[in-house]
C-alpha positions in Angstrom: -36.0 -61.2 55.8 -33.8 -58.1 56.5 -35.5 -54.8 56.7 -34.8 -51.8 54.4 -32.8 -50.2 57.2 -30.6 -53.2 57.5 -29.9 -53.1 53.8 -28.9 -49.4 54.0 -26.7 -50.3 57.0 -25.1 -53.0 55.0 -24.1 -50.6 52.2 -22.9 -48.1 54.8 -20.2 -50.5 56.2 -17.1 -52.0 54.7 -17.7 -55.7 54.0 -15.4 -58.3 55.7 -12.6 -59.9 53.8 -13.9 -63.1 52.4 -12.3 -66.3 53.7 -9.7 -67.8 51.5 -11.2 -70.3 49.2 -10.1 -73.9 49.7 -9.1 -75.8 46.7 -9.7 -79.5 46.3 -7.9 -81.8 44.0 -10.8 -84.2 43.9 -14.4 -83.6 45.0 -15.2 -86.0 47.9 -18.2 -88.2 47.8 -20.9 -86.4 49.7 -23.0 -88.4 52.2 -26.7 -88.0 52.2 -28.0 -85.1 54.2 -29.0 -86.1 57.8 -30.7 -83.8 60.1 -28.7 -82.9 63.2 -29.4 -84.6 66.5 -30.1 -81.8 68.9 -30.1 -84.2 71.9 -26.3 -84.3 72.0 -25.5 -80.6 71.1 -23.2 -80.2 74.1 -21.0 -83.2 73.1 -17.8 -82.7 71.1 -18.1 -83.7 67.5 -16.6 -86.9 66.4 -13.1 -86.7 64.9 -12.9 -86.6 61.2 -10.3 -88.6 59.6 -7.7 -86.6 57.5 -8.3 -88.8 54.5 -11.8 -87.6 54.1 -10.9 -84.5 52.1 -12.5 -82.0 54.5 -10.5 -79.4 56.3 -9.1 -80.6 59.7 -8.1 -78.3 62.5 -4.4 -78.2 63.3 -3.2 -80.2 66.2 -3.4 -78.3 69.5 -6.1 -75.9 68.4 -9.6 -76.3 70.0 -12.4 -77.0 67.7 -15.2 -74.5 68.2 -18.8 -75.7 67.8 -21.0 -73.7 65.5 -24.7 -73.4 66.3 -26.9 -74.8 63.6 -28.7 -71.4 63.3 -26.5 -68.4 62.6 -28.1 -65.4 64.3 -25.6 -62.9 63.0 -26.8 -60.2 60.5 -26.7 -61.4 57.0 -24.1 -58.6 56.0 -21.7 -60.0 58.6 -21.7 -63.6 57.4 -18.8 -65.0 55.4 -19.5 -66.1 51.9 -18.2 -69.6 51.3 -15.8 -70.0 48.5 -17.0 -71.5 45.3 -15.6 -72.3 41.9 -17.9 -69.6 40.2 -16.2 -66.3 39.1 -16.0 -63.6 41.7 -17.9 -60.4 41.1 -16.7 -57.2 42.9 -18.8 -54.1 43.3 -17.6 -50.5 43.9 -17.4 -49.4 47.5 -20.0 -46.8 48.4 -18.7 -43.5 49.8 -20.1 -41.7 52.8 -20.9 -38.0 52.2 -18.5 -35.7 53.8 -21.3 -33.8 55.5 -21.8 -36.8 57.8 -25.5 -37.3 57.0 -26.4 -40.9 58.0 -28.2 -42.9 55.4 -27.4 -40.5 52.5 -24.8 -41.9 50.2 -22.9 -40.5 47.2 -22.9 -42.7 44.1 -19.7 -44.7 43.8 -17.0 -43.5 41.4 -17.2 -45.8 38.4 -14.3 -45.8 35.9 -15.9 -44.6 32.7 -14.5 -44.9 29.2 -14.7 -42.3 26.4 -17.5 -44.2 24.8 -19.6 -44.0 28.0 -19.4 -40.4 29.1 -17.8 -37.0 28.6 -15.9 -36.9 31.9 -15.1 -39.3 34.7 -17.7 -37.8 37.0 -21.1 -38.9 35.6 -23.0 -36.2 37.6 -20.4 -33.3 37.7 -19.5 -32.2 34.2 -19.4 -29.3 31.8 -22.3 -28.5 29.6 -21.4 -29.8 26.1 -23.6 -27.1 24.5 -22.6 -23.8 26.1 -19.6 -24.7 28.2 -21.1 -24.0 31.7 -19.4 -25.9 34.5 -20.7 -27.9 37.4 -23.7 -29.3 35.7 -25.4 -32.6 36.4 -26.4 -35.3 34.0 -30.1 -35.6 33.5 -30.9 -32.0 34.5 -31.2 -28.9 32.5 -28.2 -26.5 32.1 -28.2 -23.7 34.6 -27.3 -21.3 31.9 -30.6 -19.6 31.0 -29.6 -19.0 27.4 -28.8 -22.7 27.0 -31.4 -24.5 29.2 -30.8 -27.8 27.5 -31.1 -31.3 29.0 -27.6 -32.7 29.6 -27.3 -36.3 28.5 -24.5 -38.7 28.5 -23.8 -40.2 25.1 -20.8 -41.8 23.6 -18.2 -39.5 22.0 -18.9 -40.9 18.5 -22.6 -40.0 18.9 -22.0 -36.5 20.3 -23.3 -33.7 18.1 -22.8 -30.3 19.7 -25.3 -27.8 18.6 -24.2 -24.3 19.5 -26.5 -21.5 20.2 -26.4 -19.1 17.2 -26.4 -16.0 19.3 -23.7 -17.2 21.7 -21.5 -18.6 19.0 -21.4 -15.5 16.8 -21.3 -12.9 19.5 -18.6 -14.4 21.7 -15.9 -11.9 22.8 -13.2 -13.7 20.8 -15.2 -13.5 17.6 -16.2 -9.9 18.3 -12.6 -8.8 18.8 -11.4 -10.8 15.8 -14.1 -9.2 13.6 -13.1 -5.7 14.8 -9.4 -6.3 14.1 -10.2 -7.6 10.7 -12.5 -4.7 9.9 -9.9 -2.1 11.0 -7.3 -3.9 8.8 -9.6 -3.7 5.8 -10.3 -0.1 6.4 -6.6 0.7 6.7 -5.8 -1.1 3.5 -8.5 0.7 1.6 -7.5 4.1 3.1 -3.8 3.5 2.1 -4.5 2.3 -1.5 -7.6 4.3 -2.4 -5.6 7.3 -3.8 -3.7 4.9 -6.1 -6.7 2.9 -7.3 -7.6 3.9 -10.8 -11.1 5.3 -11.6 -12.9 2.6 -13.5 -14.9 5.2 -15.4 -11.7 6.8 -16.6 -10.2 3.5 -17.6 -13.1 2.8 -19.9 -12.6 6.1 -21.7 -10.4 5.1 -24.7 -8.6 7.5 -26.9 -9.1 7.3 -30.7 -5.4 7.9 -31.5 -1.9 7.3 -30.2 -0.3 10.6 -31.1 3.0 11.2 -29.2 5.5 14.0 -29.4 8.3 13.1 -31.9 11.8 13.3 -30.3 13.7 12.6 -33.5 17.1 14.3 -34.2 15.7 16.7 -36.8 12.6 17.9 -35.0 11.5 19.9 -31.9 7.8 19.2 -31.8 7.1 20.2 -28.2 8.6 22.2 -25.3 11.7 20.5 -23.8 12.0 18.5 -27.1 11.0 15.2 -25.6 8.5 14.1 -23.0 11.2 14.1 -20.3 12.1 17.7 -21.1 15.8 16.8 -21.3 16.5 19.6 -23.8 19.3 17.5 -25.4 20.2 16.7 -29.0 23.1 14.2 -29.5 22.4 13.1 -33.1 22.5 15.2 -36.3 24.5 18.0 -37.8 27.5 19.4 -35.8 26.8 22.2 -33.2 26.5 25.7 -34.6 29.6 27.8 -35.0 28.0 31.1 -34.1 27.0 32.5 -37.5 23.6 34.2 -37.9 22.2 32.7 -41.1 18.5 33.9 -41.1 16.3 36.3 -39.2 12.8 37.6 -39.1 12.1 40.9 -37.4 8.5 41.2 -38.5 6.6 38.8 -36.2 3.8 41.0 -34.8 2.8 41.2 -31.2 4.4 40.5 -27.9 6.3 37.1 -27.9 5.5 36.6 -24.2 7.1 33.3 -23.3 5.9 31.2 -26.3 8.7 28.8 -27.1 9.0 27.9 -30.9 8.4 24.4 -32.1 9.6 22.9 -35.4 8.6 20.0 -37.7 10.1 19.3 -41.1 9.8 22.5 -43.1 7.7 24.5 -40.6 8.5 26.6 -37.5 5.5 27.6 -35.4 5.4 30.7 -33.2 2.7 32.0 -30.9 2.3 35.7 -29.8 -0.2 38.1 -28.4 -1.6 38.5 -31.9 -2.1 34.9 -33.0 -0.2 31.9 -34.4 2.4 32.0 -37.2 4.1 29.4 -39.4 7.6 30.2 -40.7 9.7 28.4 -43.3 12.5 26.4 -41.8 14.7 27.3 -44.9 14.8 31.1 -44.3 12.4 31.9 -41.4 10.0 33.7 -43.8 6.2 33.6 -43.2 4.2 30.7 -44.6 1.0 31.3 -42.7 -0.4 34.1 -40.6 -3.3 33.1 -38.5 -4.0 36.5 -36.9 -7.3 37.2 -35.3 -8.4 33.5 -35.4 -7.7 33.3 -31.7 -9.5 35.8 -29.5 -6.8 35.4 -26.7 -3.1 35.5 -26.5 -0.9 32.5 -27.0 1.3 32.7 -23.9 2.8 29.2 -23.9 4.3 27.2 -26.6 2.6 24.8 -29.0 2.9 21.1 -29.9 2.9 19.8 -33.4 2.5 16.2 -34.5 1.9 15.5 -38.2 -1.3 17.3 -39.3 -2.2 18.3 -35.7 -1.2 21.6 -34.1 -2.2 22.0 -30.4 -2.0 25.1 -28.2 -3.9 27.0 -25.5 -4.8 30.7 -25.2 -6.0 33.2 -22.7 -9.6 33.0 -24.1 -10.2 29.9 -22.0 -9.8 27.5 -24.8 -7.5 24.6 -25.9 -7.4 24.3 -29.7 -6.3 21.8 -32.3 -5.7 23.1 -35.8 -4.6 21.7 -39.0 -0.9 22.3 -39.0 -0.8 23.4 -42.7 -3.9 25.4 -43.4 -5.0 26.5 -39.9 -8.5 24.8 -40.0 -10.0 24.2 -36.6 -10.3 20.5 -35.8 -11.7 20.9 -32.3 -11.8 23.3 -29.4 -12.2 22.6 -25.7 -13.5 25.2 -23.2 -11.3 25.4 -20.1 -12.4 26.8 -16.7 -9.9 29.7 -16.9 -7.1 31.1 -19.1 -4.6 28.6 -20.6 -1.0 30.0 -20.4 1.1 26.8 -20.5 2.2 24.7 -23.4 0.5 21.3 -24.1 2.2 17.9 -24.0 1.0 15.0 -26.2 1.6 11.4 -25.2 -0.3 8.2 -26.2 -3.2 10.1 -27.7 -3.7 12.4 -24.7 -3.2 16.2 -24.6 -2.1 17.3 -21.2 -2.5 21.0 -20.5 -3.2 23.2 -17.4 -5.3 26.3 -16.9 -6.1 28.9 -14.3 -8.1 27.9 -11.2 -5.4 25.2 -10.7 -6.9 22.7 -13.2 -5.0 20.2 -15.3 -6.8 18.4 -18.2 -6.2 15.3 -20.2 -8.0 15.5 -23.6 -8.4 13.0 -26.4 -6.0 14.3 -29.1 -8.4 13.2 -31.9 -11.6 15.0 -30.9 -10.8 17.0 -27.7 -13.1 14.9 -25.5 -12.3 15.2 -21.8 -10.7 12.0 -20.4 -9.9 13.3 -16.9 -9.2 16.5 -15.0 -7.7 17.3 -11.6 -7.4 20.4 -9.5 -4.1 21.2 -7.9 -3.5 23.3 -4.8 -2.4 26.2 -7.0 -1.9 27.1 -10.7 0.7 25.0 -12.5 4.1 26.5 -12.9 4.7 25.3 -16.5 4.1 22.4 -18.8 3.8 18.9 -17.5 6.4 16.1 -17.9 5.5 12.6 -18.9 7.5 9.5 -18.4 6.7 5.8 -17.8 3.0 6.3 -17.3 3.5 9.2 -14.8 2.8 12.9 -15.0 5.1 15.3 -13.2 4.1 18.9 -12.6 4.7 21.7 -10.0 2.5 24.5 -8.9 3.0 28.1 -7.7 2.4 27.0 -4.1 5.6 25.0 -4.1 4.0 21.5 -4.4 5.5 18.9 -6.7 3.1 16.3 -7.9 3.4 12.8 -9.4 0.1 11.7 -11.0 -1.1 8.8 -13.1 -0.9 9.9 -16.7 -3.8 7.6 -17.6 -6.3 8.4 -14.8 -4.9 11.5 -13.0 -4.8 9.7 -9.7 -2.3 11.4 -7.3 0.5 9.1 -6.2 3.0 11.5 -4.5 3.6 15.1 -3.6 6.7 16.8 -2.4 6.3 20.2 -0.6 8.7 23.1 -0.8 8.4 26.5 0.9 8.5 28.6 -2.3 6.9 28.5 -5.7 8.1 26.0 -8.3 9.4 27.6 -11.6 9.7 25.8 -14.9 8.9 22.3 -15.9 10.3 19.2 -14.1 13.0 17.0 -15.8 13.0 13.2 -15.4 16.0 11.0 -15.7 16.1 8.4 -18.5 15.7 5.5 -16.1 12.7 7.1 -14.5 14.2 7.0 -11.0 14.8 10.7 -10.3 13.0 14.0 -11.1 14.5 17.5 -10.9 12.8 20.9 -10.5 13.6 24.4 -9.3 11.9 26.1 -6.5 12.8 29.2 -4.4 16.1 29.5 -6.2 17.2 25.9 -5.4 17.4 22.8 -7.4 15.7 19.7 -6.0 16.1 16.0 -6.8 13.4 13.7 -5.6 12.5 10.0 -6.2 10.3 9.7 -9.2 9.0 6.2 -8.2 7.8 7.3 -4.7 4.2 6.9 -3.5 2.9 8.7 -0.5 0.9 7.2 2.3 -2.2 9.4 3.0 -2.0 11.3 6.3 1.8 10.7 6.7 2.7 14.3 5.9 0.1 15.7 8.4 1.4 13.3 11.1 4.9 14.5 10.5 3.7 18.1 10.7 2.2 17.4 14.2 5.4 15.6 15.1 7.5 18.6 14.1 5.3 21.0 16.0 5.6 18.9 19.2 9.3 18.8 18.8 9.5 22.6 18.3 7.5 22.9 21.6 10.2 20.7 23.2 7.7 18.2 24.5 9.6 15.7 26.6 10.3 12.4 24.9 9.5 13.6 21.4 12.6 13.0 19.1 13.6 15.1 16.1 11.3 14.3 13.2 12.7 12.8 10.0 12.9 14.7 6.8 10.2 14.7 4.1 10.1 11.4 2.3 11.2 11.2 -1.3 13.9 13.9 -1.2 17.3 13.0 -2.5 19.4 16.1 -2.5 19.1 19.9 -2.9 21.5 22.4 -4.5 21.6 25.9 -3.1 23.6 28.7 -4.7 25.5 31.2 -2.5 22.5 33.5 -2.7 19.2 31.5 -2.9 17.1 34.6 -3.5 19.0 35.1 -6.7 19.4 31.4 -7.4 18.2 29.2 -10.2 14.8 29.9 -11.8 14.6 28.0 -15.1 14.3 24.3 -15.9 17.6 22.4 -16.1 18.9 20.5 -19.1 19.9 16.8 -18.5 22.5 14.6 -20.1 22.3 10.9 -19.2 25.2 8.8 -20.6 27.7 6.1 -19.6 29.8 8.6 -17.7 26.9 9.5 -15.5 24.1 12.1 -15.5 24.9 15.9 -15.5 22.5 18.7 -15.0 23.0 22.2 -16.5 21.1 25.1 -15.0 21.3 28.9 -15.1 20.7 31.3 -12.2 19.9 34.9 -11.4 23.3 35.3 -9.9 24.9 35.6 -13.4 26.0 32.0 -13.3 25.6 28.7 -15.1 26.1 25.5 -13.1 27.0 21.9 -14.0 25.9 19.5 -11.3 26.3 15.7 -10.8 22.8 14.4 -11.3 23.3 11.6 -8.7 24.4 13.6 -5.7 24.1 17.3 -6.6 27.9 18.0 -6.4 29.1 21.0 -8.3 31.2 20.1 -11.3 31.9 23.5 -12.7 30.3 27.0 -13.0 30.5 29.7 -15.6 30.0 33.5 -15.1 27.7 35.3 -17.5 27.1 39.0 -18.1 23.6 39.0 -16.7 20.9 36.8 -15.2 20.0 33.6 -16.9 16.2 33.2 -17.4 16.0 30.7 -20.2 16.7 27.0 -19.9 20.0 25.8 -21.4 20.2 23.6 -24.5 22.7 20.7 -25.1 23.8 20.0 -28.7 26.2 17.1 -28.5 29.2 18.4 -26.6 28.1 22.1 -26.6 26.0 23.9 -24.1 24.0 26.8 -25.5 22.7 29.4 -23.0 21.5 33.0 -23.2 21.2 35.8 -20.6 19.2 38.9 -19.9 21.7 41.1 -21.6 21.1 39.4 -25.0 24.4 37.4 -24.9 24.3 33.9 -26.4 27.1 31.5 -25.2 28.4 28.2 -26.4 30.3 26.3 -23.7 32.1 23.0 -23.6 29.6 21.0 -21.5 32.4 18.9 -19.9 34.7 21.7 -18.8 32.7 24.9 -19.0 35.1 26.6 -21.3 33.7 29.2 -23.7 33.5 28.2 -27.4 32.0 31.4 -28.7 29.6 34.2 -27.7 27.5 36.7 -29.5 25.0 39.4 -28.5 21.5 39.6 -30.1 20.7 43.0 -28.6 17.6 41.9 -26.6 17.1 39.8 -23.5 16.9 36.0 -24.1 14.1 34.8 -21.9 12.6 32.1 -24.2 14.6 28.9 -24.4 16.4 28.3 -27.7 15.7 25.2 -29.8 17.5 23.3 -32.6 15.9 21.7 -35.7 17.9 20.0 -38.5 21.1 21.7 -37.4 19.6 25.2 -37.2 19.7 26.9 -33.9 16.5 29.0 -33.5 16.6 31.8 -30.9 13.7 34.1 -30.1 14.4 37.3 -28.2 12.2 39.5 -26.0 11.6 42.0 -28.8 9.9 39.3 -30.9 12.8 38.8 -33.4 13.7 35.3 -34.5 17.2 34.2 -35.4 18.6 31.2 -37.2 22.2 30.4 -36.3 24.5 27.9 -37.9 
């Protein structure tokens, strides 16, 4: 029996090639076994006939005798051929380090159902991904430390470590990028997101300023402050029909408003209602308001709205002067109110602007600007447009007061903005210049401050810093020859099939007609003195007054003078028209009705 050492030596050698198997067509008849006669071992074996079916040595080759007992090691013997199927085993491999008697396991071809990789002992941990692990041992990764087993692929169930899976570098970086993106989106859209508390505050009425042809119920006539009337009686011919020289107090800058048979005036003494027929007094509400009524009023049906310097916003009955409600403001109220969709918009000192319920005066929202508002707000298409004395032009949400856009100018804004009929452009005056900006623009928070830093670096001539781009939203700017004596009042706007035209007066004794699309000068007209009040467009006529008291009627297409008259006192309050009657209020408090 071979020893254990012989067996290891057998597996450490390459086995001999097995002898080719002999095939027989017919199995010969085997004679009974006879023990060999050892007395004649040295004699040659008897010849075997060729017909016996056994292999016969070729002619000329010696026949070697084989001892009965084969003393060769068993691993060197040749296996006789047989008709049974042949089984082959993989050849063992000797280790490369040359150690005798230590063998590496043979490389067995493994299918997907048998193992994860071809090497049954060298593989990657299926749980944590650590390399160079061995089957049957624990993973070298201390966090994993799981026994590595070899199972078919259909039975594999990889259970990841919770901590490793969720805190991998790829997941951490992805989560950080996603968080930064969410923060950026919130930061950009937060100023435009409506306040849910304000949205749930519903108004109890839908009162809106009437812009019909026979009425002038608010400053600027309509919510866009276009100051244009294209339907109704023909333009006035320059004849003074009525007048009233008895209105007490200082008129300040209170623009008249008219509805049906009433004309309403504010002054330093109180509120007055005049008859539209002859400008005689109907009501005198003197002393009912402790403060002065500096701005104009707004009248809609039975409601009369105005603000005063006694820090209040009031709503009266338009016919008998009974107080409906009163709202306490933070500071003096010196601008005119604007009413749209049941909300009363009005500004006060300390830079506040309010939106009040027109029915009961309840506060819907308020917002503080950078400075006091320059004049009344403009409303169009759900947006509120207003400028302040610091030179900032704002676009706010009319419903919630959320700020959508601001445009900065170096000097204070004067007058109320004017918005085009399509809602694409807004116009305002600042520092003697007339600006046109995009009315649909929204500002990205922080962009203006970034451009300020960019401009400063460019002024310092830092290498590689290009010239910064202009302020976003600006379209064009009209500058008279002398900007310090340029335009100060709000323009009048005409939008028709022939294109938009802006009409504005200046402190350089001029009236300008500009193309509303690009700011090109169409024509200009020279007046006797500075123009403080906003012009008025009645069909094809342009009505404008100057500081000398001269009142002009010009052809709005050519600038030719139709007629002129002098009222003897500066015209600083914009004129209005109601039912064909041109109503002009001069600085001395007198009121004129011109037909």
